[in-house]
N, C-alpha and C positions, 0 to 999 in steps of 0.2 A: 684553713678557714676560708670559706667562700666570701668574697667581697661583695658588698651591696652595689647596685647599679649607680653610676654617676648621676648626680642631680643635674637638672637643666641649668641651674644657677648656683653659685657658691654662696649667695647671700639669701637668708630667709627674709620673709616679708618685713620683719622688724629690723633688718639691717645687720643681724648677727651672722657671722660667717659659719658655714657648715664645715666642721673639721672631721678628718678621717681619711681612710683609704677606700677607694671605690674602683669599680671596673667600668670602663667606657669613656666616652668623650663628653666633656662638659661644654656648655655653651659659652657665650661671651663672658670674659672675666673683667669686671669693673669694680674697683675698690673705692670709687668715689662716694658710694652710698653706705659705706661701713658705719655702724652705730658704735657708740661708746661701749667698752673702753678701747676699741680698735680704731676708731675714727681719728684721722689726722687732718691738719690743714692742707689746702691745695698746695701751698709752697713746700711744706714738708714732704708731701707725696711726690712733688716734682723732682726732688733731689734723692729720694729714697726708693722710688719705683724702679725696679730692675727687671728686665726681661731678656731672655735669650732663647735662641732656636739653634739646636745643635744636631747635626746629622752625622752618623758613622756609616761608612761603606766598607764591606769586607769581602774579599775573595781569597782563594788560596795564594794568589800572587801579590796582592796589594791591599793596604789598609789606608783609607782616607777619612779625614774628619773635617767638617766645615761648621763654622759657628758665626751667627750674627747676634750682636749684643747691643742692647740699648740700656745705658746706665743712667739715663735721665738728663745728665748734663753733658754727656759725650756718648758717641757710639763707636763701636769697633767691630772688626771681623777678623777671623783667621781661617786658614785652610792649609792642610798638608797632605802629602802623599808619601807613604812609606812602603818601600819594596820589601816584602816579607822574605824573599829568597836570599838576598844578600845584606839585609839590614840597613840599606841606604835610605836616608831622608831625601827624596827626589825633589820635593818642593816644600817650602815653609813660608807661607804668605801671612802677613799681619799688617793691618792698616787701621788707623783711627779715622773717624769721620766726624762731620759736623752734627751737633744735636738737632733733631727734628728734620734733618735734611738727608743725610747719608743713609740712615737705616730706617726702614719701615717694618716694625715688628707686629706680628699677628696678635690679636687680642685673645686668641685661644689656638690650640694645636690644629684645629681644622681650617685655619686660615693661612694665607701666604705671608712670607716675610722676604725682605730684599735689602741689599746693601749696594751702594754705588759711590765710589770715590777714586779719583786719580787713576783712571784707566782700568779699575777693577769693578767687576759686576758679579753679584751673587743673588740668586733667586731660589727660594724654596716655595714652589707653587702648589697649593692644595687643589686637588681636582674635584673635590666635592663628594667623592665616593670612598674616602679613606685612603686614596693613593696620592702620590706626590711626584712632581718633577723637580729635579735639582739641576740648575745650570750655573756654571762658574767660569769666569774668564779673568785671569790675572797673570802676572809674569810667571812664565815657566809651568803653568798649570791650567788645564781646561777640563771641565767635567760636564758631561751630559748624561744624566741618569734619571730613571724612573723607578719607583718602588711602591709596594703596597698593592692592595690594602692588607692590613695585618690579619693573619689567621687567628691570632690570640688577642684577648681583650687588652686594651690600653689600661695602664695604671694612672689613676688620678689620686694625688695625695695633697692634702691641705692641712695647715696647722699654724699655730702662733709662732712669732719670732721674738725672742728676747731682745730688748732694746730696739726693736723694729715694730712691726705690727702683725702682718699675716703673709703667708706665702702659699702658692699652689704650683704643682708641677705635674705634667703629663709625660709619661714614658711609654715607649713601645718596646716590644720584644722584636724578634727577627721578622722582617718583611721581605718577600721575594724582590730581587734586584735585577735590573737590566741597564745597559748603557755602556759608556766608555770613559776612561780617564786618559788624558794625553799629557805627557810630561816632555821635558826637553830631551829625554833619553829614549823613551819608547811609549807605546800605547798599550793600554790594558783593557781587555774586555771585562765588563762587570756582570755579564749574564751568568746566572746560576749562583751568584753571591747573595749576601743578605745586607739589609740596611736596618738601622734603628734610629730613633730620634729622642731628644730630650727638649721639651718646651717648658720653660719656667717663667713665672710671673709673680712677683711679690713686692712687698714693702719691707725692705731689709735694713738691718742695722748698719751704721757707718763702718764698723769693723766686722767682717764676715770671713769665716774660714770653713773649709770642709775637706774631707777625704772621700773619694768616690771610686766605685768599681762598676764596670758594665761590660757584659759580653753576652753574645746571643748566637744561637743557630736555630734551625727550624724545630728542634725537639725541646731545647731548654734555653733559658736565659736568666739573667739576674740583674738587679739594680740595687746597689748598696751605697749608703752614705752615713758618715759620722761627722758631726760638727753642728753648724748653725741650725739644721733642720731635724736634729735628733734622729730617731728611727722612723720618721713618718713615711719615707719613701722606700723603705727596704722591702723588696719583693722578689719572688721567684716565679718564673714561667716554666711549667713542666707539662709537656704533652697537651698544650692548649689551655691548661688551667693557670690561673693567676692566684698566687698564694702569698699572704703577708708573712714577713719575717721579723724577728726580734732585732734589738740593737746589734750593730756590727762592730767588730774590733779590727783595726788595721795595724799590724806590727811590721815595721820596716825600718831601715837605717836611713834617716833623713840626710845624712852626709854622703850617701852613695845612691844616686838616683836609679842605678841599674842593678841594685841588689834585690834579692827575692823579697816579696811581700807575703805575709801570712794573714789571711782574712777569714774570720769565722763569725757566726752569729750565736747569740746567747741561748737560742732555743734548740741547739744541737741539730739544725737542719741544713747547715752549710759549713764546709771547711775546705778552704782552697789555698793553694800556693800559686802565686803569680810570679812568672819569670819574665822580666822585661827584655826586649830585644832592641829597643831604641826609645827615644823620648823627645817630646817637644817642650821647650822651656821658653818662658817669656816673663822677664822681670822688668817692671816699670816703676820709675819714681818721678812723680810730678809734684808741683807745688802743693796741691790740695789732696792728692791721692797717691796711692802706691799699690802695686800688685805683684805677687810672687806666684807664678803658675808653673806647674810641672805636670805633664801628662805622659807617663810611660806607656809604651805600646808593647804588648807581648801576649803570653798565653797563660791560661788558668788550668790547673789540674787539681783533682781532689774528688770531693763528692758533695752531692746535694740530696735532699729527700723531701717529700711532701708533708711529712709529719714526723715527730720524734720517734714514733713507734713503727715507722715504715722502713722498708729496705733502702739502703743507700744506692743512689744512682751515680755511677762513676763519671767524672768529667776528665777528659784527656785533651790537653793542649787546645783549649777553646780560646780563640783569638778575641782580644778585647783590650780595654784600657783601665788603668787606675789614674787617680788624679790627687794632687796635693795643692790646694789653692788657698791663699789668704789675700784679702783685699782691704784697703782703707778707701772707701768710695762714697 
């Protein structure tokens, strides 16, 4: 199914949100003008408005992930570097910041985001032509990278949120990557690798959980989610085409983070086995909030196809991540 072009705005003239899956970049995301039944008070929006900017960098030697998160009442960031050759987590940075001060989140995926706190600095700088520069400095990890523009359409997904209001997310598939990662142990060239990003912006429920899978190369990629956002953002990139997918199922042993995952969609267009090689964990308990976060890093093998009656395209050890996350925020 070919997706319609992304609208310039997610709100119609009457304040009603435009729900669906689209191809391309949306403009500024502003939920303050939502009409009933999605409208909420400024105070409610202040504490339920969640935004994050996540970037993954992948070469044959190293996998890195960087995220800047604005939770409304607090901000946070994380970054890690995983050596694919020996399975070592070379750096695992995480830092909370002050609200309205430490993190500056973009209003849409075509803008820049940054985080600064306690000797750490992260910036995802949009260049205006669909390309980005990522700079990071923190203990034991430095990144200087540039990536994009994307040769494949961006995914835009919007939809309602139970016990919240509305949500929107922009996802990319693989973008050409250049640059360098420096760790305490060695340096890694990023040239020839791929980058992808996840920009999300919504008015979410206090209790939110999801399972997620993402992996990309220049020929194919996918984004899968089950949980708070239903099947709204499930998509496959294949030879430059962006294809909507049905609801996804994630089968795995929650007691064993490094056990295999079986992931498939109800439309018989994707069936994959994910084999973790390592994982990032971050569990937090605060007075008013809690978070349980697990992001295994590993490879996907199996098959995908563009339609139920089309030939299967084999997937062999495609590097990416899964995620199991639950928050009270």
